[in-house]
N, C-alpha and C positions, 0 to 999 in steps of 0.2 A: 504494500500500500504506500502511496505517496501523495503529495499535493504540490501543485505548481501554480504560481501567479505570475503573469507577465504583461508588460505593456509594450506594444509594438508600434513604433513611430518612425518609418524609414527616412523621413525628411524633417527632422526636428527644427523648429523655428529658430532656436538659439544654438550657438556653438557649444554652450554649456549643458545642453539637453542630451538625451540619450535616444539612440535608435532602438535599443532594446534594454529593458530592465526585466530580469527574470529572477524569481526567488523560489526555491524548491526544497522540499524535504524528502528524504528517502526513509521510508519505514520498512524495517526488516527485522528478522531474528537477530539478536545481538551477537550470537556466536557464529553466524554465517560468515565464512571467510571472504574477505574483500581486500582490494588494494586501493589505498587512498589515491586521490587524483594526482596525475603526473602526465607528462608528455610521452607518447608512444606512437607507433606506426613506422612505416618504411623510412620516413625522413624526420621522425620525431615531431610531426605536425599536428597530432591529435592530442587533446587534453581531456581526460576523463578519469573517473574511478573505474575499477574493473572487478567483476565478479570472479571469485576463485573457487566457487562451489564445484565439487567434482561433477564433470559432465557439462558444466555451464561456464567453464573458464573462458574468459575473454569477452563475455557479455557485459553490458553496462546499462545504466539507468539514465545517464545524462552526460553529454559531452559536446565539445566544440572543436573545430579544426581551424588552423591558420588560413585555410582556403575559404572560410566563412560558412562552413556547413555545421549545423547544430541539430541535435536530436535529443528528445526527452520522452520518457516512458512512464506511464502509471499502469498498475494492474486494475482490472475491473472487479469490484467486489462481487463474488459469487460463492454460494455455499459449498459446491462440490466440484472443485477444479479437477481436471484430468491429470493424473500423475505422469502419464506418458506423453503429454503434449510437448512440443518443441520449446526450447528456452527463449523467452521473450526478450531477454537482454541482448541477444544477437541482432535484434531489429535495430537497435541503436548503433552498435559497433559496425554492423554491415553498412549502414548508411554513411557513416563517417569515413569509411574506406572506399565507398562506391563512387562512380563518376556520374550517376544519375542525378538529375535535379530533384528537388524536394517533392514536387507533385508526382513526377514519373515514378519515383521510388515508392510512394504510398500507393499508387495504382498497382504496382507489382505486388506489394504487400497485401493489398486488399484481395487479390486473387488467391492468396494463400492463407487468409485470415483464419480459416477453419482449422488449421493445423495447430493453433495456439489456444491456450486459455484466454479469457477476456483481457483485453489491453486497450490502452489509448496511446497513440504515438503522434508526437509533434515533430515535424522536420522543417528546417529552415535553410535558406541560402541568403547570405549577406554579401552583396556585391555593390560595387561603386555605382552602377547604373540602375540597380533594382534590388530591393529586399523582398523576400517571399517567405511567409510562414504558412504551413499547411497542417491539416489534422485528419487523422483517420482513427476510428474506433471500431473494432471488429464486432461489437455488440449493437452497433447503430446502422447508419446508412452504408450501403455497399460501395459507395464512391467516396474518396477523400474530398476535402474542401479546402479552398484557399481562404485564409483569413484576411479580411480587408481592414487595414488599420483605420480606426475611427468610424467604421461602418458596421452595421449588422450584416453578417453573411445571410444570404437568403436560405441557407441550409440550417440555420439555427432556429429551432422551434420557439416561437414567441409565446406559446400558450402557457409555459411555465416560467417565463422570464419576468422578474419583478421590475418595477420602475427603476429601482436602484441599479439593477443589472443592465437595463437598457441604457441608462445614463453612462455607466462605466464602459459598456461596449462602444458607445458613441465616442469615447475617448481612447479606444483601442486597447482596453484593459480586459483581460480574460482570466478565467480560473478553471483549473482542471484538477479533479480529485479522482476518486475511484468509481465514478460513473461516467456518463458521456460528458463531453465538453459543455460547461455552463449549467450542468444539472444543479439546481439550487439547494444542495444540502446545506444545513445550517452552518456547518464548519466552513464551507466554501464561501458562503455569503459573509460570515463574520470576518474571516481572514481577508477576503477580497476588499471589504470596506476599509480595514486597517491598511492594506497595501495601497489602495487608491489614495488614502490620506497622505501617505508618505511620498509616493511617486508624483503627486501633484505639486510638490515643493522642489525648488532648485537647490540641490545638495551636491557637494563634491563627492567623488567616489567613496572615500573613507566614511563620510557621514551617511551616505545612502546605504552602504553595506551594514553599518552598525544598526541603523533603524530597521532594516529588513530582517536582520538576525533576531531582533526582539520579537518581530511578528512570527517568525518561523518557530520560535521557542515558546509561544503562547500555549499553555496547558489547560486553558479554560475549556470545560466540557460544554458542548453544544447539543445537549439532549434534553428531552426526547426529540427525536427526528424520525417521524414515521417513514419518510421516503428512504432514508438510509437503512432503517431497520427492516423494511420490507425487502429491499434488495439483499440485505445481509442475512436472510433466513438461513439457519443452520449454524450461525455463530451464537455464542453465549451472550447473555445480556451484559455481563461485566465487560466482555471484549468489545461489544458494540458501543458501550459507553466510552471506553478508552479511545476507540476509533473516532469518536465525535469531536476530538480536539484537533487543532492544527498541529500541535506537537503531541504525538501519541506516547503514552507511557503505560505499558502493561508488563506483566511478569515475563522477562526474557525476550520481549518484543517491543518495538517502538521506533521513534525517530532516532536515527543514528548518524545521519549526515544532513547538514544544511549546505546549500549551494546558492551563491549569488553570482549572476553573470550580468555585467554591464557592457554595452557597446556604445561608445559616444559618436558624435557626428563625424569625427575624423577617422573612425574605424579602429580606435584604440579599445582593447578588450581588458576588462578587469574580471578575473575569475577567482572567487574566494570560496574555499571549502572549509567547513568546520565539521570534524568527524570524531566519533567516539573512539576511545582507545581501549582495547582489550575488554570489550563488553561491559565497561564500567561507566555508568551514567554520570559519575562525578569527575571523569577524566576525559578531556577533549583536546584536540590539536587543531589549530587553524593555520591554513596556508593560503597565500594569495599569489596569483600569477598575472603578469601583465605582458601583453604583446599586441602587435598591430596586424590587422587582417591583410592578407595578400590580395588586394583588390586590383 
């Protein structure tokens, strides 16, 4: 389980504004082996954490390349996942190493979506002449969609979108948890409001990162939530309560990585990862990477 908030603005009005602000949590079993974010790939051009679980080594949940390719994954909450399904983390790492553009890659993935347990996948291309962010969820539409900054995509169902969500989408702000894009779970609405308040301010990278980390570590429970509970049938009540927070805390499971990605108007990237050390919720390591996109 994970949660992602992002603001997509390819042509920011100010040189101090950002083309992308992304804040994400990775929720996982604390003892699942993983590698903290670092550069990898044939020319050391890809930056991401990596899964080290046996049989799923090399998969990822969130990453970016110096070529301007970005991918992020969340699982879809479902009661009985197939233990023999293919590893979803490879959907991220394969995109980062592939030469397909973001939409074409998701089209390819959509033809194979039945091979995986439920997932949501964001893919993006950040280029000097055009930035593109696309989305596909294998429990929703059969076709991927291109997200339009500052506009409602015609593929987003308005029937369940609140006025607050409409306003934030008009500003190019999106939220993705463990249901389809913009499904208004209470935790998503709460976190997205906090996120919107921060990204609406003009802050330097260090200040923006610190404000967003506070949001990602908000442990306030957002329950009861009938929509989340209905989708999560098969999970215990205590677990569903824990999952109702932006920052999840349950026995042996929860938020173990916070990631902030900022891309400014000039293509400068700041990637900050705060990750748990040795399954100990009292011990964390924070690393930050800066580089410029090869546009």
